[in-house]
C-alpha positions as CSV (number, residue, x, y, z in Angstrom):
1,M,18.4,-65.9,17.4
2,I,22.3,-65.3,18.1
3,L,23.4,-61.8,18.1
4,A,26.6,-61.0,16.0
5,P,29.8,-60.2,18.0
6,V,30.0,-57.1,19.9
7,W,33.2,-55.3,20.2
8,I,34.2,-52.9,23.0
9,R,36.6,-50.6,24.0
10,F,38.9,-51.4,27.0
11,Q,41.7,-49.7,28.6
12,I,44.1,-51.7,30.6
13,H,46.8,-49.8,32.1
14,N,46.6,-46.9,30.4
15,R,46.8,-48.6,26.7
16,D,43.8,-49.2,24.0
17,Y,43.2,-52.6,23.7
18,L,40.6,-52.6,21.3
19,Q,38.9,-49.5,19.7
20,T,35.2,-49.1,18.4
21,S,32.8,-46.9,16.4
22,I,32.2,-45.5,19.9
23,V,35.0,-42.7,19.3
24,G,33.3,-42.6,15.1
25,S,36.0,-44.5,13.6
26,M,36.0,-47.7,11.8
27,P,36.3,-51.0,14.4
28,R,40.6,-51.8,14.7
29,I,41.0,-54.7,16.5
30,S,44.2,-55.3,18.5
31,P,45.6,-58.8,18.7
32,E,46.5,-58.2,22.6
33,L,42.4,-58.6,23.6
34,H,39.7,-59.7,21.0
35,L,36.8,-59.4,23.1
36,T,33.2,-60.6,22.0
37,L,30.1,-61.1,23.7
38,R,27.5,-63.7,22.2
39,L,23.9,-63.9,23.6
40,P,23.2,-67.2,23.1
41,D,18.7,-67.2,23.0
42,T,19.1,-70.0,25.6
43,G,15.5,-68.9,27.5
44,A,17.2,-67.9,30.4
45,P,17.0,-64.0,31.8
46,L,18.8,-61.5,29.6
47,R,20.4,-60.6,32.9
48,H,22.3,-63.9,33.2
49,R,23.2,-64.2,29.4
50,I,24.9,-61.1,29.8
51,A,26.8,-61.9,32.8
52,E,27.9,-65.5,31.8
53,S,28.8,-64.1,29.0
54,I,31.4,-61.9,30.7
55,V,32.2,-64.8,32.8
56,D,32.7,-66.5,29.4
57,E,35.5,-63.8,28.6
58,I,37.1,-64.3,31.9
59,R,37.2,-68.2,31.6
60,M,38.9,-67.8,27.9
61,G,41.2,-65.6,29.3
62,R,40.5,-62.6,27.6
63,L,39.4,-60.4,30.8
64,Q,42.1,-60.6,33.4
65,P,41.2,-59.7,37.2
66,G,41.5,-56.1,37.7
67,D,40.4,-55.0,34.3
68,P,38.0,-53.1,33.6
69,L,34.4,-53.4,32.1
70,P,33.0,-51.0,29.7
71,S,30.0,-48.6,31.2
72,T,26.2,-49.9,31.6
73,R,25.4,-47.4,29.3
74,A,27.9,-48.5,26.5
75,L,27.5,-51.8,26.9
76,A,23.5,-51.4,26.5
77,E,23.9,-49.6,23.7
78,H,26.4,-52.3,21.8
79,L,24.1,-54.9,22.8
80,A,20.9,-53.0,21.5
81,V,19.0,-54.2,24.8
82,A,17.9,-51.8,27.9
83,R,20.7,-49.9,30.1
84,A,18.4,-51.8,33.0
85,S,19.3,-55.5,32.3
86,V,23.1,-54.5,31.8
87,V,23.0,-52.8,35.4
88,D,21.4,-55.8,36.7
89,A,24.0,-57.7,34.9
90,Y,26.7,-56.1,36.6
91,D,25.0,-56.6,39.7
92,E,24.7,-60.4,39.3
93,L,28.6,-60.4,38.9
94,C,29.1,-58.1,41.9
95,S,27.0,-60.0,44.2
96,S,28.4,-63.7,43.0
97,G,32.1,-62.1,43.3
98,Y,33.0,-61.8,39.9
99,A,33.3,-58.2,40.0
100,N,33.9,-55.5,42.1
101,A,32.5,-51.8,41.8
102,R,33.8,-48.6,43.2
103,A,32.2,-45.2,42.9
104,G,34.5,-42.9,40.8
105,S,36.4,-46.1,39.7
106,G,33.8,-48.5,37.4
107,T,33.1,-52.2,37.4
108,R,36.4,-54.0,37.1
109,I,36.8,-58.1,37.0
110,A,37.7,-59.0,40.8
111,P,41.3,-60.7,42.4
112,G,40.4,-65.0,41.8
113,A,37.6,-64.2,39.4
114,D,39.6,-66.1,36.6
115,V,39.9,-69.2,39.3
116,A,35.8,-69.0,39.5
117,A,35.9,-68.9,36.0
118,R,38.0,-72.2,35.0
119,A,36.2,-74.0,37.9
120,H,32.5,-73.0,36.1
121,V,31.3,-71.5,39.0
122,S,27.9,-69.7,37.9
123,S,27.4,-66.3,38.1
124,H,23.4,-66.6,39.7
125,A,21.9,-69.5,41.7
126,I,20.2,-72.4,38.9
127,T,16.6,-72.5,39.4
128,P,14.9,-75.7,38.4
129,S,12.9,-73.9,35.8
130,S,16.4,-72.8,34.1
131,Q,17.7,-76.2,34.4
132,P,17.1,-78.8,31.7
133,A,14.2,-80.6,32.3
134,S,14.7,-84.8,32.0
135,P,12.3,-86.7,30.1
136,A,10.4,-87.6,33.2
137,A,9.6,-84.3,34.1
138,S,9.0,-82.4,30.3
139,E,5.9,-85.1,30.4
140,K,4.6,-83.0,33.4
141,P,2.5,-80.2,32.3
142,D,2.1,-78.8,35.8
143,A,6.2,-77.9,36.0
144,S,6.0,-75.3,32.9
145,W,4.9,-72.3,34.2
146,D,4.5,-71.8,38.0
147,L,2.4,-68.9,38.6
148,T,1.9,-69.4,42.1
149,P,1.5,-66.1,44.0
150,G,3.3,-65.3,47.2
151,H,6.5,-66.8,46.4
152,P,10.0,-64.6,45.8
153,D,12.8,-65.6,43.6
154,P,15.5,-66.8,46.5
155,S,18.0,-66.6,43.4
156,L,18.3,-62.7,43.6
157,I,19.8,-62.6,46.6
158,S,23.3,-62.2,46.7
159,T,25.2,-65.0,47.7
160,T,28.4,-63.5,48.6
161,D,26.4,-61.0,51.1
162,W,24.2,-64.2,52.3
163,R,27.3,-66.3,53.2
164,R,29.0,-63.4,54.9
165,A,26.0,-63.0,57.0
166,W,25.7,-66.4,57.9
167,R,29.6,-66.9,58.3
168,L,29.2,-63.8,60.7
169,A,26.1,-65.3,63.1
170,A,28.4,-68.7,63.0
171,T,30.7,-66.8,65.1
172,A,28.9,-66.1,68.2
173,A,29.1,-68.0,71.1
174,V,26.8,-71.1,71.4
175,T,25.1,-70.7,74.1
176,S,22.4,-73.4,76.3
177,D,19.9,-71.0,76.5
178,V,16.4,-71.4,74.7
179,P,15.2,-68.0,72.9
180,G,12.3,-66.5,74.5
181,P,10.1,-63.6,73.2
182,D,12.0,-61.4,74.8
183,A,15.6,-63.0,72.6
184,H,16.9,-62.0,69.2
185,P,18.0,-58.6,70.5
186,E,20.3,-57.7,67.1
187,L,17.5,-58.9,64.4
188,R,15.2,-56.6,67.1
189,R,17.6,-53.1,66.7
190,S,17.9,-54.0,62.7
191,L,14.5,-54.5,61.8
192,A,13.8,-51.7,64.1
193,E,15.6,-49.0,61.9
194,H,14.7,-50.9,58.7
195,L,10.9,-50.4,59.5
196,R,11.4,-46.7,60.3
197,R,13.6,-46.1,56.8
198,T,11.4,-48.3,55.0
199,R,8.1,-48.1,56.5
200,G,7.6,-45.0,58.3
201,I,7.5,-46.5,61.4
202,S,8.6,-45.4,65.0
203,A,9.0,-48.1,67.6
204,H,11.8,-49.5,69.6
205,A,13.4,-52.1,69.5
206,D,11.6,-53.2,72.4
207,E,8.1,-53.1,71.2
208,L,9.2,-55.9,68.1
209,V,9.0,-59.3,69.2
210,I,10.1,-62.2,67.1
211,V,8.3,-65.1,65.9
212,P,8.6,-68.3,63.4
213,G,6.1,-67.0,60.3
214,V,3.2,-65.1,60.1
215,D,0.9,-67.9,61.3
216,S,2.6,-67.9,64.8
217,A,2.0,-64.0,64.9
218,L,-1.8,-64.6,64.0
219,R,-2.2,-67.6,66.6
220,T,-0.5,-65.6,69.5
221,L,-2.3,-62.2,69.2
222,V,-5.2,-64.1,69.1
223,A,-4.8,-65.8,72.5
224,A,-3.0,-62.6,73.9
225,A,-6.2,-60.5,73.2
226,G,-8.4,-63.2,74.5
227,F,-10.7,-63.2,71.2
228,G,-12.3,-67.1,71.0
229,G,-15.2,-67.4,70.1
230,R,-15.3,-63.6,69.0
231,D,-15.7,-61.8,65.8
232,V,-12.9,-60.8,63.6
233,A,-13.5,-58.8,60.3
234,F,-12.0,-60.9,57.2
235,E,-11.4,-59.6,53.7
236,E,-13.4,-60.9,51.0
237,P,-12.2,-62.0,49.2
238,G,-8.9,-62.5,51.4
239,Y,-5.7,-64.9,52.6
240,S,-7.4,-68.2,53.0
241,R,-4.3,-69.6,55.0
242,A,-4.9,-66.5,57.8
243,R,-8.1,-66.8,57.7
244,R,-8.0,-70.2,58.7
245,V,-5.5,-70.1,61.2
246,L,-7.5,-66.9,62.8
247,E,-10.7,-69.6,62.7
248,D,-8.6,-72.4,64.2
249,S,-7.3,-70.2,66.7
250,G,-11.3,-70.2,67.6
251,V,-12.0,-66.5,66.6
252,R,-15.2,-66.7,64.3
253,A,-14.0,-65.1,61.0
254,R,-16.6,-62.1,59.6
255,C,-15.9,-62.0,55.9
256,V,-16.1,-58.0,54.8
257,S,-16.4,-57.6,51.1
258,V,-13.4,-55.2,49.6
259,D,-13.4,-52.9,46.9
260,G,-11.4,-51.2,44.6
261,D,-9.5,-49.2,47.6
262,G,-9.2,-52.6,49.8
263,F,-10.9,-52.8,53.6
264,D,-13.7,-50.3,53.8
265,R,-14.4,-49.2,57.3
266,G,-17.8,-48.3,57.0
267,L,-18.6,-52.3,56.6
268,L,-17.2,-52.7,60.4
269,C,-19.8,-54.3,63.0
270,A,-20.0,-53.1,66.7
271,T,-19.2,-57.0,67.3
272,D,-15.8,-56.8,65.4
273,V,-13.6,-56.8,68.0
274,A,-10.3,-57.0,65.7
275,A,-10.4,-56.6,61.8
276,Y,-7.8,-58.1,59.8
277,C,-6.3,-56.1,56.7
278,T,-3.6,-55.8,54.0
279,P,-3.4,-52.4,52.9
280,A,0.1,-52.1,51.0
281,H,-1.3,-54.9,48.5
282,Q,-4.6,-56.7,49.3
283,Y,-4.4,-60.2,49.0
284,P,-5.5,-61.4,46.6
285,M,-7.0,-58.6,44.4
286,G,-3.9,-56.3,44.7
287,A,-6.0,-53.3,45.7
288,R,-3.7,-50.4,47.7
289,M,-5.6,-48.2,50.4
290,P,-5.3,-44.7,49.8
291,V,-4.2,-42.5,52.6
292,S,-7.9,-41.1,53.0
293,R,-9.1,-44.7,53.7
294,R,-6.2,-45.5,55.8
295,A,-6.5,-42.9,57.9
296,Q,-10.5,-43.0,58.7
297,L,-9.7,-46.9,59.5
298,V,-7.5,-45.7,62.3
299,A,-9.6,-43.0,63.4
300,H,-12.6,-45.6,63.5
301,A,-10.5,-48.2,65.5
302,T,-9.1,-45.9,67.9
303,T,-12.5,-44.7,68.5
304,S,-14.3,-48.2,69.1
305,G,-11.5,-50.2,70.5
306,T,-11.1,-52.5,67.8
307,L,-7.7,-53.7,67.0
308,L,-6.3,-53.5,63.4
309,I,-4.1,-56.7,62.5
310,E,-1.8,-54.9,59.1
311,D,-0.2,-57.7,57.7
312,D,2.4,-55.7,55.3
313,Y,3.5,-58.7,53.6
314,D,4.8,-57.4,50.6
315,G,5.0,-54.0,51.2
316,E,8.4,-53.5,49.8
317,F,7.7,-54.0,46.3
318,R,6.1,-51.1,44.4
319,Y,6.9,-49.8,41.1
320,D,5.8,-46.9,39.4
321,V,4.1,-45.1,42.7
322,S,5.1,-43.5,45.7
323,A,5.2,-45.3,48.8
324,L,1.8,-45.1,51.1
325,P,2.3,-45.1,55.2
326,A,1.9,-48.1,57.1
327,L,-1.5,-47.8,59.3
328,R,0.9,-48.4,62.3
329,S,2.4,-45.2,61.3
330,I,-0.5,-43.3,61.2
331,D,-1.5,-44.6,64.7
332,R,0.6,-42.0,66.6
333,G,-1.1,-43.2,69.7
334,R,-0.1,-47.2,69.3
335,E,-3.3,-48.1,70.5
336,C,-5.1,-49.7,67.8
337,V,-2.6,-51.5,65.2
338,A,-1.1,-54.8,65.6
339,Y,2.3,-54.6,62.9
340,V,2.9,-57.8,61.3
341,G,5.7,-58.2,58.8
342,T,7.8,-61.2,57.6
343,A,10.9,-62.2,55.7
344,S,9.0,-64.5,53.6
345,K,8.1,-62.2,50.5
346,I,11.2,-60.1,51.0
347,L,14.0,-63.2,50.8
348,T,12.9,-66.6,51.0
349,P,9.8,-68.2,53.2
350,S,12.4,-70.9,54.6
351,I,14.1,-69.1,57.3
352,R,10.8,-68.9,58.9
353,V,11.1,-64.9,60.6
354,A,8.2,-62.7,60.9
355,W,7.9,-59.6,64.1
356,V,5.1,-58.0,65.3
357,I,4.4,-54.8,66.9
358,A,1.5,-54.6,69.2
359,P,-0.1,-51.8,71.2
360,P,1.9,-51.3,74.2
361,A,-0.9,-52.4,76.4
362,L,-0.8,-56.2,74.4
363,H,3.0,-56.1,74.1
364,P,3.2,-58.2,77.7
365,R,0.4,-60.4,77.4
366,L,1.6,-61.5,73.5
367,V,4.9,-61.9,75.3
368,Q,3.2,-64.0,77.8
369,A,1.5,-66.1,75.5
370,L,4.4,-67.1,73.2
371,R,6.2,-68.2,76.2
372,A,3.1,-70.3,77.1
373,T,3.5,-72.1,73.4
374,G,6.9,-72.0,73.5
375,E,7.4,-71.0,69.8
376,A,10.5,-69.5,68.9
377,C,12.9,-68.7,65.9
378,C,16.5,-69.8,65.9
379,S,18.9,-67.6,67.2
380,V,21.8,-68.6,64.7
381,T,18.9,-67.6,61.8
382,T,17.7,-64.2,63.2
383,L,21.4,-63.4,64.1
384,A,22.2,-63.7,60.5
385,L,19.4,-61.5,59.3
386,S,20.7,-59.3,61.8
387,H,24.0,-58.9,60.0
388,F,22.1,-59.0,56.6
389,I,20.7,-55.8,57.2
390,D,22.9,-53.9,59.0
391,S,25.6,-54.5,56.3
392,G,23.2,-52.8,53.8
393,A,22.7,-56.1,51.9
394,L,18.7,-56.4,52.4
395,S,18.5,-52.6,51.2
396,Q,20.0,-53.4,47.9
397,H,18.9,-56.7,47.3
398,I,15.1,-55.1,47.5
399,A,16.4,-52.4,45.1
400,R,17.8,-55.2,42.6
401,A,14.6,-57.3,43.0
402,S,12.3,-54.8,42.8
403,R,14.0,-53.8,39.1
404,T,13.8,-57.5,38.3
405,Y,9.7,-58.4,39.8
406,S,9.2,-54.5,37.9
407,A,10.4,-56.1,34.2
408,R,8.8,-59.2,35.2
409,R,5.8,-58.1,35.9
410,T,6.2,-55.4,32.6
411,A,7.0,-58.7,30.6
412,F,3.6,-60.7,31.8
413,V,1.4,-58.1,31.7
414,T,2.1,-57.2,28.2
415,A,1.8,-60.2,26.9
416,L,-1.3,-60.8,28.8
417,Q,-2.9,-57.3,27.1
418,Q,-1.3,-58.3,23.7
419,Q,-3.3,-62.4,24.2
420,L,-6.4,-60.7,25.9
421,P,-7.3,-57.2,23.6
422,T,-10.2,-56.7,25.9
423,I,-8.3,-56.1,28.8
424,D,-9.2,-52.8,31.0
425,T,-12.7,-53.2,29.6
426,D,-16.1,-54.0,31.6
427,V,-15.2,-57.6,30.7
428,I,-11.5,-58.4,31.3
429,G,-9.0,-56.4,33.7
430,L,-5.9,-56.6,35.6
431,A,-5.7,-55.4,39.2
432,G,-2.9,-54.9,41.5
433,I,-0.2,-54.1,39.2
434,E,1.5,-51.0,41.2
435,A,2.7,-53.4,44.0
436,G,3.4,-57.0,45.1
437,L,4.6,-60.0,43.5
438,H,1.3,-60.7,42.1
439,V,-1.4,-59.4,39.7
440,A,-5.4,-60.7,39.6
441,L,-6.8,-61.2,36.1
442,T,-10.2,-60.4,36.9
443,L,-13.3,-61.9,34.3
444,P,-16.5,-62.1,34.2
445,G,-19.2,-63.6,36.8
446,S,-20.0,-66.4,34.6
447,V,-17.1,-67.3,34.1
448,D,-16.2,-70.7,36.6
449,D,-12.7,-70.2,37.4
450,A,-12.0,-73.2,39.7
451,T,-12.3,-75.6,36.2
452,L,-10.5,-72.3,34.2
453,A,-7.8,-73.0,36.9
454,L,-7.4,-77.0,36.6
455,E,-8.0,-76.7,32.6
456,L,-4.7,-74.5,32.9
457,Q,-3.0,-76.6,35.0
458,A,-3.7,-79.6,32.6
459,R,-1.8,-77.1,29.8
460,G,1.0,-76.7,32.2
461,V,0.3,-73.0,33.8
462,R,0.2,-73.4,37.7
463,V,-2.0,-70.6,39.0
464,P,-4.7,-70.5,41.8
465,S,-7.7,-69.4,40.9
466,L,-9.9,-66.3,43.0
467,A,-12.5,-69.7,44.0
468,N,-9.1,-70.0,46.7
469,Y,-9.8,-66.9,48.3
470,R,-13.7,-67.1,48.3
471,T,-15.9,-68.0,50.6
472,T,-18.7,-68.1,48.8
473,E,-20.0,-68.1,44.9
474,K,-20.4,-64.6,45.4
475,G,-17.6,-62.1,44.3
476,P,-15.4,-61.4,42.0
477,R,-14.2,-64.1,39.2
478,G,-10.4,-64.3,38.2
479,L,-6.8,-65.9,38.0
480,V,-4.2,-64.9,40.6
481,C,-0.9,-65.1,39.2
482,G,2.5,-64.5,40.6
483,Y,5.5,-63.0,38.1
484,A,8.4,-63.0,41.0
485,R,9.5,-66.6,39.4
486,L,8.9,-65.9,35.9
487,P,12.0,-64.7,33.7
488,E,10.8,-62.3,31.0
489,S,11.9,-65.1,28.2
490,R,9.3,-67.0,29.4
491,A,6.0,-64.5,30.3
492,R,4.7,-64.6,26.6
493,G,4.6,-68.0,26.7
494,A,2.2,-68.6,29.5
495,A,0.6,-65.4,28.5
496,E,-0.3,-67.1,25.6
497,V,-1.8,-70.3,26.8
498,I,-3.6,-68.0,29.4
499,G,-5.2,-66.2,26.8
500,N,-6.3,-69.0,25.1
501,T,-8.3,-71.1,27.5
502,V,-9.3,-67.8,28.7
503,Q,-11.0,-66.8,25.2
504,R,-12.3,-70.7,25.2
505,H,-14.3,-69.8,28.5
506,L,-15.7,-66.7,27.1
507,T,-17.2,-68.4,24.1
């Protein structure tokens, strides 16, 4: 569908170039400026289409550097879209350098925007899903909808802020030192402040240890604590990659069933030297552990001497609910919780940076274990991430990404509910919609979810089943649907395929 041209009032240098019905009169179009925004239905997210339409106006010369953009409310009213979509579009224009926003001055076209527009520089990173598929690619059905969970959308990162952070990191002196576990002081300081503000964790920079990924964090914790050959309680269903890392490190992963509130401390055994859990958004079922259960779990671990390994993999993203305290923030004595965080879900897995805050007694052994293995992060990478945090770009990114992920979640969940009207009954349910980057579509125990996932892949939807996260045939059945990289405009198509295929398996 092509929307009709939209005429918007602009005041440039105190002159009215275009008057619309906003002021309650018939449109009077000035010959000096003819601004029309057309939003073709290209399949791209709405925020991209709005931003691209404004860039087109710059390219055609109808907007010049210094010209003001209308308020988000006025533009949303004329386009008949949600204001949030216009806010996201303006965020995109500002982050890509096409516009500048100043408090009290509104949003204006940035200097040099006309040059960039004429050079056909996009206002956002072009992802493979938004590019025209080649004939060969179109024959591969597994490329249609990728709902693999655990992947954020890196195109949401401000390229301006990202490049600035890396340019600053590149100005640092080149050293010949190999970065050890006590290196990266800038990032440790930045993360300590970030965790205090966002997760309520009070930790000194010297307490943080930077590691190249969560896998490295788990291996190092096992080695430092001497857990080889001993029992570690693990969520069932749970994060299968983490379980394999722990088992490859020599521990016996003892699977403990989770319920609607996540990990239950009542199922811990006296032989468990540690427990791995994901309280912010249980992976993969999505439960948010209530405060009361968090407090009980920490109290039990403090008394029993059990180490709680808290994997806070996507704790920054939550929707329509308040933040809950991390286990580490409840552990006032800092005796029983080893907190593990990562940049993989916030930004992108490609930078391979994670961090550990261990109990004070374990910290020296953690450092020693890392020295023994030689695992380390690139100093330039950690310095760039530090600049990205200190500049406020990470906070802005989390806010911007949260709005986008929330919209994608709503579009996908709404489409699923329309395709599967039995959702929210005892037959089919949706779990984990309040936070994170995925939802779990739970199905009756009679459904072979592994076969269902294979059939969906053959029909163009790549989505894992809960069989990938179970260790036995017992346990919940369903699909784990990641929506972070699913544009709102494509949610209905994915939901239709899932709905039709699930209905066949239910009959």
